[in-house]
N, C-alpha and C positions, 0 to 999 in steps of 0.2 A: 386539087388534090396533089398534083405534082409540085406546086409551090409550097404546100404544107410540108411535104417530104423533104424538100430542099432546105427549108428553114429549120426543120427539126434536125437535119443532118449537120447544119452549121452550128446549132446549139450544142449538140453532142461533141462535135469536133473541138469547139471552144472549151468545153468543160474538160475534155480529155487532155488538152495541152495547157490548161490553167496551172500556173505555178502554185504549188502547195509547200508548206514548210517541211524541211527535212533536216538531216544532221550535217549538211555540207559545210556550213560555217564552223560548227563545232569540230568536225573532222579536220578542217584546215588548221585550226588552232592546235589540235592534237598532233598533227604532223610536224609542228614546230616545237613540240616538247611540252605543251601545256595540257594540264589535266584538271579535273573538277571545274568544269567550265560553267559559269553561271550566266543565264540569260536574264536580262533586266528590262523592264518596261514600266511605264506609269499610266495612270488614268486620271482624268479630271483637269487637265491643263486649261481647257477652254470653258470650263464651268464658271458660272457667276457666283456660286456659293459652295461651301463645304471645302474639305481638305483636298490636297493632291495626294494620291496614294501610289506607291510603287510596289511591284512584286519582283522577287529574285528567285530563280528556280535553277537547280542543278539536276539535269536529267542524264541518266546513263542508258545508252541504247540497249544494253543487255537486260535492264530491269523494266523497260517500258512495256506496259501491257498493250495488247493489240488495239483496243478502242482508242487509246490516246495517240498511238502512232498514226492511225488513219484519220482521226477527227480533230486533232489539235490544229488551231488556226488563229489568225488575228481575231481577237475577241469581238471586234466590231462587225465581223462577218457572221457571227453566230447568234442564234436565238437566245433569249434569256434562259430558257429551259436547258438548251445544250451547254451553255456556259456553266450553269450550275452543276450539271451532271459531270462535266469534265473537271470542274473545280473540286468536287467531292472525290473523284478518282485519284487526283494528283498525289495526295499524301501517301498513297500505297506504294509509290515507286519514285518519289522525288524528294529532294531537300528543298524546303520552301522558307522564304523570308518575306516579311511585309514591313514597309516603312511608310510613315505618314508625316506630312508637313501641314500644319494647320493654317487656318485663315490668317492669323496674325503674322505667321512666318511668311506667307505668300505676300501680304501687303508690305511687310518690312523689307524683304529681300528682292522681290519680283518673282514671277512664276517660274522662270527658267532655273534660277538658283534654288528656289524651294523644291522644284522637281528633282534637282540633283541631290538636295539634302534628303529627300524621301528615298531616293535610290540608294544613297550611302547607308541609310538606316535599314533598308531592306536587306542589303548585303550583310550588314553587321548582325542582322537577325537570323541569318542562315545557321542552322545547327552544324552544318558542315562548311568549313571555310573554303572559298574558291581559290583556284590557282590562276584563273583567268576570267575576265568578265567581258561579255558581249552585250552592248547596250543598243536598244532601238533608237534610231534618230541619226543626227549628224554631228553630235558632240559627245564626249565622254566626261563625266564628272571627275573631279580630283579624288582619286581613290588610292589606297595602299596596295593595290593589285594591278598587274598589267592587264590591258584590255584594248578593245577597239569598238568603234561604233559601227552599226549596220543599218544603212538606209532601208526603210521598209522591212526592218528585221522581223517584225511580228508576222510577216507573210513569207519569210524565208527560213527562219530558224525555229525548230521545234521548242528549244529552250526559251526563246524570247516569246513565242506564241503562248507558251504555258504561263510565263510571267505576266503577259498582257491579260490573261484570263484571271489570274490571282488578283491583280490590281483592280480590274474592272468589277469583279464580283464583290470584292471586299469593299470597294468604294460605294457601289450601289447599295449594299446592305447598310452602310453608314448613313447614306442619304434617306433610306427608307425609315430608319430609326429616328433621324432628325425630323422627318416629316410628321411623326406622331406628336411631337411637341410643337413644332412650328407648322401649323396647319394652314392650308389655303394656297401654298405655293406650288403644290404638285410635285414635290421633290421625289416622291415615291415613283413617279412616272418619268420625270425629266432629269433626275439626278443633279438638279441645280443648273442645268444648261438654259440658254436664253430662248426658251420656247415662248409662243404667244401667251400661253397660260401663265408662265412665270412673269412675263412682262406686265400683264394685266394685274397680277397679284401684287407686284411691287408698287404699282400706281395706287392700288387700293389699300394695301396693308403696310407699305413702307419697307424699309431695310432692316434686316435682323443682324444679330451679332455674328451670324455665320455667312453673311455676304462679304464678298471681296471688295473692300472699299477703295482699292487702287484700280479697279476695272472701270473703264469709261462708262458703261451703261449704269453702273451703281453710282458713280460720281455724278452723273446727270440727274438721277433720281434724288440724290442728297442735295443737290444744288437748288432743287425746287422746294425743299422743305424749310 
């Protein structure tokens, strides 16, 4: 009984001090004279199939509704249902842009450059143009706006967390729709990532036009045919 109480106390303490996204990064940029700060993130870099999708979101603290302030987080930490709920809330209080780089662009450019291309398109898609850009990761794409990268930004910045949700939900929906035509690969479940189900389907059904032919696992399958 005592051990259970101790373990429970440790879990509560860990949750209490767990870092959650806030406006610290945005406020730092504002203190330097930057406004209309866009958080940017992508989804799908590691997938074997489908596009890479980027989201760009401008959030203003005064307009942010309470559920978003308390529940926005790195999309990978959220359930499918929670991501969808937050995704549907965001347009009520945020400026949102989406950018996509398709499989042909990924194979032609490489995944990093294709991700940067998707990010640039997402920023261009914003109805409100940013004055500053904060990008998840350790590099910033070449943009006509000042900005900075933020390592683990989707866990630190509310704007980047929102962008990660926009990118993830948009891309998952694309893969669900592709799965209706290209059946058997389980894209509605694995979003094109290299799950066992996807690997077995590739061996059985072969490579589609939506697979990334510059990726080693796909090259290996093609070499057998």
